[in-house]
DOVEXKE-216153 format. One record per residue (C-alpha): residue number from 1; z, y negated, x. Coordinates in steps of 0.5 Angstrom, whole numbers. Layout:
% DOVEXKE-216153
  num     c3     c2     c1
  NUM      Z      Y      X
...
END
This chain:
% DOVEXKE-216153
  num     c3     c2     c1
    1    174    304     10
    2    178    297      9
    3    185    298      5
    4    183    293     -1
    5    190    291     -2
    6    190    288      5
    7    183    285      5
    8    185    282     -2
    9    192    279      1
   10    189    277      7
   11    183    273      4
   12    187    271     -2
   13    193    268      3
   14    188    264      7
   15    185    261      1
   16    192    259     -1
   17    194    256      5
   18    188    252      6
   19    188    249     -1
   20    196    249     -1
   21    195    244      5
   22    190    240      2
   23    194    239     -4
   24    200    237      1
   25    196    233      5
   26    192    229      0
   27    197    228     -5
   28    203    225     -1
   29    199    219      2
   30    202    214     -4
   31    209    215     -2
   32    213    210      1
   33    216    210      8
   34    215    215     13
   35    215    221      7
   36    207    221      8
   37    208    223     15
   38    214    228     14
   39    210    232      8
   40    204    232     12
   41    207    235     18
   42    212    239     15
   43    206    242     11
   44    202    243     17
   45    208    247     20
   46    209    251     14
   47    201    253     14
   48    201    255     21
   49    207    259     20
   50    204    262     14
   51    197    263     18
   52    201    267     23
   53    204    271     18
   54    197    273     15
   55    195    275     22
   56    201    279     23
   57    199    283     16
   58    192    283     18
   59    194    287     24
   60    198    292     21
   61    193    297     18
   62    193    300     11
   63    199    296      7
   64    202    298      0
   65    200    293     -5
   66    196    290    -11
   67    189    290    -10
   68    184    285    -14
   69    181    289    -19
   70    173    288    -18
   71    175    283    -12
   72    172    277    -10
   73    165    279    -12
   74    166    282    -19
   75    163    278    -25
   76    170    277    -28
   77    172    273    -21
   78    165    269    -21
   79    166    267    -29
   80    173    265    -28
   81    171    261    -22
   82    165    258    -25
   83    169    256    -31
   84    174    253    -26
   85    169    249    -23
   86    165    246    -29
   87    172    244    -32
   88    174    241    -26
   89    168    237    -26
   90    167    235    -33
   91    175    233    -33
   92    174    229    -27
   93    168    225    -30
   94    171    224    -36
   95    178    222    -33
   96    176    218    -27
   97    169    215    -30
   98    169    215    -37
   99    176    213    -39
  100    178    210    -32
  101    185    213    -32
  102    185    216    -25
  103    193    217    -26
  104    191    224    -29
  105    186    226    -24
  106    191    230    -20
  107    195    233    -26
  108    188    235    -29
  109    186    239    -22
  110    193    242    -22
  111    193    244    -30
  112    186    247    -29
  113    187    251    -22
  114    194    254    -26
  115    190    256    -31
  116    185    259    -26
  117    190    263    -23
  118    193    266    -30
  119    186    268    -31
  120    185    272    -25
  121    192    275    -25
  122    190    278    -32
  123    183    280    -29
  124    186    283    -23
  125    193    285    -26
  126    196    282    -20
  127    203    279    -23
  128    204    274    -17
  129    198    270    -19
  130    201    270    -26
  131    207    266    -24
  132    203    262    -19
  133    199    260    -25
  134    204    259    -30
  135    208    254    -24
  136    201    250    -23
  137    200    249    -30
  138    207    247    -31
  139    206    242    -26
  140    200    239    -28
  141    203    238    -35
  142    209    235    -32
  143    204    230    -29
  144    201    229    -35
  145    207    227    -38
  146    209    223    -33
  147    203    219    -32
  148    203    218    -40
  149    210    215    -39
  150    208    210    -34
  151    211    213    -28
  152    208    211    -21
  153    201    215    -19
  154    205    217    -12
  155    210    220    -17
  156    205    224    -21
  157    201    226    -15
  158    208    228    -12
  159    209    233    -18
  160    202    235    -19
  161    199    235    -12
  162    204    236     -7
  163    209    241    -11
  164    202    245    -13
  165    201    246     -5
  166    208    248     -5
  167    207    253    -10
  168    201    256     -6
  169    205    256      0
  170    211    260     -3
  171    206    265     -7
  172    203    266      0
  173    210    267      3
  174    212    272     -2
  175    205    276     -1
  176    207    277      6
  177    214    279      5
  178    211    284      0
  179    206    287      4
  180    209    293      7
  181    205    298     12
  182    204    305      8
  183    208    311     11
  184    205    318     12
END
């Protein structure tokens, strides 16, 4: 039987690395000069290092750590992910289509994803996800404030998007570092 803590850590980390990289790659494009290239290359390098760390953990056998209560197949998980999907879709339709304020799109995504992690942390009793959720929620709220005060969209996307990617990367790194083999 698979070690649930290891499986949860590996699957969660793969998702975190993937979405962290997407946040960085997509939201760094509006910056001036060579910053988009620098951030995109740095994001790809960090993602590769984190993936190597995840593979290292996956090959270590049984590990100590928090396992998702109910895992990725439980009803609570799918309820949270379903609510996240609906909130993202409806919010983006309103922000982009109805109100025509696209500068609020990335902060909305960060906010919804942050709340999703807070709810997952509660459902799974994993504190690391709670801190990630708080960070992403805060980054989304700061992005809303920046946009409301007329900050450049590139700045809003840097704060709410790129830094959300960094928060995901940091969370994966902490998860890797916390994973220790179970000693007999």
